[in-house]
C-alpha positions as CSV (number, residue, x, y, z in Angstrom):
1,X,134.6,90.1,78.6
2,X,137.9,90.5,76.8
3,X,136.3,93.1,74.5
4,X,135.2,95.2,77.4
5,X,138.7,94.9,79.1
6,X,140.3,96.1,75.8
7,X,137.9,99.0,75.6
8,X,138.6,100.0,79.2
9,X,142.3,99.8,78.6
10,X,142.1,101.9,75.5
11,X,139.8,104.4,77.1
12,X,142.2,104.7,80.0
13,X,145.1,105.3,77.6
14,X,143.2,107.6,75.2
15,X,143.7,110.8,77.2
16,X,147.4,110.3,77.2
17,X,147.4,109.7,73.5
18,X,145.1,112.6,72.7
19,X,147.0,115.0,75.0
20,X,150.1,114.5,73.0
21,X,148.4,115.2,69.6
22,X,144.9,116.6,70.0
23,X,144.3,117.1,66.3
24,X,146.1,114.0,64.9
25,X,144.5,111.9,62.3
26,X,144.0,109.1,64.9
27,X,141.3,111.1,66.7
28,X,139.1,110.6,63.7
29,X,139.0,106.8,64.2
30,X,137.0,104.9,66.8
31,X,138.7,102.4,69.1
32,X,138.7,99.2,67.1
33,X,137.8,96.1,69.0
34,X,138.6,93.9,66.0
35,X,135.0,92.7,65.8
36,X,133.0,94.4,63.0
37,X,129.7,92.9,64.1
38,X,130.2,94.4,67.6
39,X,131.2,97.7,66.0
40,X,127.9,97.8,64.1
41,X,126.0,97.2,67.3
42,X,127.9,100.0,69.0
43,X,127.2,102.2,66.0
44,X,123.5,101.5,66.2
45,X,123.5,102.1,70.0
46,X,125.3,105.3,69.5
47,X,122.9,106.7,66.9
48,X,125.5,106.6,64.1
49,X,124.5,106.6,60.4
50,X,127.0,104.1,59.0
51,X,130.4,102.4,59.5
52,X,133.4,103.8,57.5
53,X,136.3,101.5,56.9
54,X,139.6,103.2,55.8
55,X,141.7,100.6,54.0
56,X,145.3,101.8,54.0
57,X,148.9,100.6,53.8
58,X,152.3,101.8,54.9
59,X,154.0,104.0,52.3
60,X,150.8,104.9,50.5
61,X,151.0,108.6,49.3
62,X,147.3,109.0,49.2
63,X,146.9,107.6,52.7
64,X,149.6,110.0,53.9
65,X,147.8,112.9,52.2
66,X,144.5,112.0,53.9
67,X,146.3,111.8,57.4
68,X,148.3,115.0,56.9
69,X,145.7,117.2,55.2
70,X,142.2,115.9,55.8
71,X,141.8,113.6,58.8
72,X,143.6,116.0,61.2
73,X,141.0,118.8,60.6
74,X,138.7,119.4,63.6
75,X,135.6,119.8,61.5
76,X,136.2,116.5,59.7
77,X,136.9,114.7,63.0
78,X,133.7,116.2,64.6
79,X,131.5,115.4,61.6
80,X,132.8,111.8,61.2
81,X,132.7,111.0,64.9
82,X,129.1,112.3,65.2
83,X,127.9,110.3,62.2
84,X,130.1,107.2,61.7
85,X,132.1,104.6,63.4
86,X,135.4,105.0,61.5
87,X,137.9,102.2,61.5
88,X,141.3,101.9,59.8
89,X,142.2,98.5,58.2
90,X,145.8,97.8,57.1
91,X,145.6,95.8,53.8
92,X,148.8,94.0,54.8
93,X,148.1,93.8,58.5
94,X,148.1,90.6,60.5
95,X,145.9,92.0,63.3
96,X,143.0,89.6,64.0
97,X,139.6,90.8,62.7
98,X,136.1,89.3,63.0
99,X,134.0,90.2,59.9
100,X,130.3,91.0,59.8
101,X,129.5,87.3,59.4
102,X,131.5,86.3,62.5
103,X,134.5,84.8,60.5
104,X,137.9,85.2,62.1
105,X,140.4,86.7,59.6
106,X,143.3,89.1,59.6
107,X,143.1,92.6,58.3
108,X,144.9,91.4,55.1
109,X,142.6,88.5,54.4
110,X,139.6,90.7,55.2
111,X,140.9,93.4,52.7
112,X,141.3,90.6,50.1
113,X,137.8,89.3,50.8
114,X,136.5,92.8,50.3
115,X,138.4,93.0,47.0
116,X,140.3,96.1,48.0
117,X,142.8,96.6,45.2
118,X,144.3,100.0,46.0
119,X,144.7,102.5,48.8
120,X,143.3,104.5,50.2
121,X,139.9,102.9,49.8
122,X,136.9,104.1,51.8
123,X,134.1,101.6,52.3
124,X,130.9,102.8,54.0
125,X,128.5,100.1,55.2
126,X,124.9,100.6,56.5
127,X,124.1,99.4,60.0
128,X,123.5,95.9,58.9
129,X,127.0,95.6,57.4
130,X,126.0,95.9,53.7
131,X,128.3,98.0,51.6
132,X,126.6,101.2,50.4
133,X,129.5,103.4,49.1
134,X,133.1,102.7,48.0
135,X,135.5,105.4,47.0
136,X,139.0,104.5,45.8
137,X,141.8,107.1,46.1
138,X,142.4,110.1,48.2
139,X,140.0,113.0,48.5
140,X,141.8,116.3,47.8
141,X,140.5,118.5,50.5
142,X,138.7,118.4,53.9
143,X,135.7,119.9,52.2
144,X,135.5,117.1,49.7
145,X,135.7,114.5,52.5
146,X,133.0,116.3,54.4
147,X,130.9,116.2,51.2
148,X,131.5,112.5,51.0
149,X,130.2,112.1,54.5
150,X,127.1,114.2,53.7
151,X,126.6,112.1,50.5
152,X,126.3,109.0,52.8
153,X,124.3,110.5,55.6
154,X,121.8,112.2,53.3
155,X,121.1,109.0,51.5
156,X,122.0,110.6,48.1
157,X,124.1,107.4,47.3
158,X,120.8,105.6,46.7
159,X,120.1,107.6,43.5
160,X,123.4,108.8,42.2
161,X,127.1,108.5,42.2
162,X,129.4,110.6,44.4
163,X,130.8,112.2,41.3
164,X,127.3,113.3,40.3
165,X,126.5,114.5,43.8
166,X,129.8,116.4,44.0
167,X,129.2,118.1,40.6
168,X,125.7,119.3,41.7
169,X,127.1,120.7,45.0
170,X,130.0,123.1,44.7
171,X,132.5,122.8,47.6
172,X,132.4,125.5,50.2
173,X,135.6,127.5,50.5
174,X,137.3,128.3,53.8
175,X,136.7,125.1,55.7
């Protein structure tokens, strides 16, 4: 019940937030209920391919680069919203979070449990909550981040690394 109330409240406030900054990095991310198991259920119900967790921290230059130069691009936002439930996690945060196993943690203790050692870290999980791809460090361009999304959605991660995938697929210019 509380989860639904929070969603209703956030959905009510979303138009105000988006009207102020329609292409901000925040429009890449889904409304986070703090319950990763419920987020997986929503992802499955919404036909998403995976969950993408963006582990970040205040003052992180790579996180700032991603927000200022990658996440704010419409094509990135559209692709990721269509294919993933994307959630930010502050590695020093005290916000309550329920993990995939139903354990109540904080963002900080969850990041520690996930062995996140640096930021930004991108962790993609399949729709059962199993980690399938982890990338540590910023991606330089929107094209590279889109390629990472394609790497996950295509299933290429099952047979090669992202570096191998990227080397075999030159990035398109002009995105």
